[in-house]
N, C-alpha and C positions, 0 to 999 in steps of 0.2 A: 527358331522360335516363331510364334504366330501372332497374327493380328486378330483380335476378337472384337466384333462389332455387334452391339445389341440394339434392337430397334425401339427401345423404350418400354415403359410399362412394368418392367421387372423390378419392383421396388420393395418387396417384402422378403422375409426370411425364407418363405416358401419358394422363392425364385433363386435361392443360393446355388442350386445345381448348375444354372446357366453360367455362373461366374467361376465354378470350380476348375474348368480346364485352364483358365488364365492363371488362377492362383497356383495350380499344380506346376505350370511352366515357370512361374516366378520362384517357387520353392526349389525346383530343379536347378535353376540358375544360381540361387543362393548356396545350395549345397556344393555346387561345383566351385564356388568362390570360398568355401570353407565357413559359411555362415549358417547357423542353426535355424535362424528365422529370416524369411524373405522380407526385404524392405520394399514397400510398394508406395510410390508417389500417388496420392489421391488428389486430383485437382477438380475443383468446382468453380465455374464462372456463371453460375445460375444467379438470378436476382436474390435468391435466398441461399447464398453460397455456403455459409457456415453450416446451416442445417443439412443441406444436401451433401456436403463433403462428409459430414459425420455419418449420415445414413449410408452413403456408398462404402465408407470404411467398415461399417458394421456388417454390410452384406458380404464384403470380401472376407471378413473375419468368420462369418458363418459358413462361407464356402470352403475354408481351409484353416484349421487351427494354427495359432502361433505366428500369424503375420505381424509385421511391424509397419503400421500405416503412418505415412508422413503426409498429413492433410494440408492442403493449401486452399483457402477460401479467397478467391480473387475478387477484385472490385471492378465494376464496369468502367471501361476506358483506361484501365491500367494494365500493362503487360505483366505476365507471370515471370517471376525472377528465375534465372537459370538454376539457382540453388534448389528450386522445388523438385528438380528431376536429377539432381546430382547423386551419384553412387547408390543407385537403386536397382532392384531386381525385376521390377515391373512398373508400368506407368498406366494409371487409370484416369480417364477424363470423363466427367459426367455431362449431363445435358444442360439445357438453357436456351437462350436465343442464339441461333447459329452464328449470326454475324458477330455477336459479342464474344462467343467462345473462340471463334476464329481470330478475332482481333487480339484477344488476350494471349493466345498461344503463338501468334505469328513470329515474334522474335525468337521462339524456340524451335521453329520448324526444322532448321538444319540440324540442330542437336538431337531432336526427336528422331529424325531419319537416321542419323549416325548411330544412336543407341539401338534402335530396332534392327538395323543392319548388323550390329554387333551381338545380337541375340537377346535383347531385352524385350519381353512381350508387351504389347500395347492393348489396352482395353478401352473402347469408346462406347458410351451409352448415349443414344439419341443424337443430340448435336455433336457430342464427342465422337460419334461414329461418322457423321457427315463430314466433319473437317479432316478425317483421316485420308480422304480422297485427294487425288492430284488436282481435280477441279471440284470445288465444294459448292453444292447447291445452296442458294440463299432461301429466304422465307417467302418470297413472292409467289403469288398464285395466278399470275397472268403471263402470257407470252404474246407479244405484239398486240397487247390490249385485250386479248381473248382469254376469258377465265378457263383455266385448265385444272383447277382443284378447288375444293371448298374454300371460300374466302373468310378471313378473320373479320368480323363485323367492325372491329375497331381499326382495322388497317385495310380497307377495301382498295382494290385497284393497283396493288403493288406488283411491279414486274419482277419476274424471276431473273436473277443475275447469278453468274458463275464467277467465283473468286478462287484464287490459288489456295489449295489446302496443304496439308502436311506432305502428301505425296506417298503415303504408305501403300495405297492401292491405286491402280491406274484407271478405274472407272468411277463415275459418280455414285454416291450412296444416298438413298432415300430411306426414311424411317417412318414408323407409325403408319405403315402402308395401308393395310386392310382397315384399321381402326379409324383412320382419318381420311380415307379416300384419296391417298396420294399416288396410287399407281397411275392414274390418268396424267398427273403432272410429270412423272418419270417418262411415260410413253411420249407425251407431247414434247418434252425436252430433247429426246432422242430424234423424234421425227422432224423437228424443226432444225436440227443440226447444232443446237446449243451444246450438246454433249455427244460423244461418240458411242456411248453405251452406259448402262447403269445397272445397279443392283438395289432392289428395294427389300427392306427387312420389316416384317411384322413385329408388333409388340410381343414381349415375352419370347423372343426368338433371337438366337445368336448365329451370326455368320462367322466362321473361322477360316482365315486365309493363312496358308503357310505351306512351305515345302512344295510349291507348285500345285496345291490342291485347294478346293473349295468344299466346305462342309457346313452343315447347319445343325443346330440343336434347339429344342424348345417346342412349343405348341403351335406355332404359326408357320408361315412360309417365307422363303427368300425368293424374290422374283428377279429374273434376269431379263433385261430389255436390250435388244441389239437391233441395229438398223439392217434392213434388207433392201433389195432393189424396188420392191413394191410397197415398202412402208417400214414396219417394225415387227420383230419376232419377240413374243413374250413366252417365257417358260419358267419353271420353278426348279429350285435346287433342293435336294434332300427329301423329296416326296416319292 
């Protein structure tokens, strides 16, 4: 099974095709277990968690008929219960503030890794994609005091920090890349040595990792940033 990471922005029924490969994998797992309808855990740790969990469940339903969505609307500062991902055929985690998404899921990191290793597909959208990495990028826009990405006017001067993520992929994940000017942050993080390499995903674009392959779907690009002797190498996947 695969890990499906969406760079954000894909929030309407017109974007359902991006979610279809994940739903198809969940359906295949359900069928192998003798279930007619795939059970998918839908987790939101967004400030508007209930609304966002419902919207993500509706998108997954539009991507594949007959799913059974088990939605969890988390609360800031409270960990998600283990029961939220028990006995499911797929796990979908939505966006929000990356630090809050990471904190809410942290007690489940080991179980998430175990389930994915056992064949349960994972879908992460925006912050849900970022925390899938072994080292999760935070929301800061500076490295060593130097701005490396557009700054939030309400949170100027925040340093980029790397925290432990779920560990489903071994390179850092950046999202909203072209739309928010985040490629520069990913390049600077690699060049400074904060991370060993990274993949950046545009909005309305999915990166699919599985069976030793990388693939992309959607209208944007997936950017690969790797260190070299002279600096960094930037390339794209799926173009």
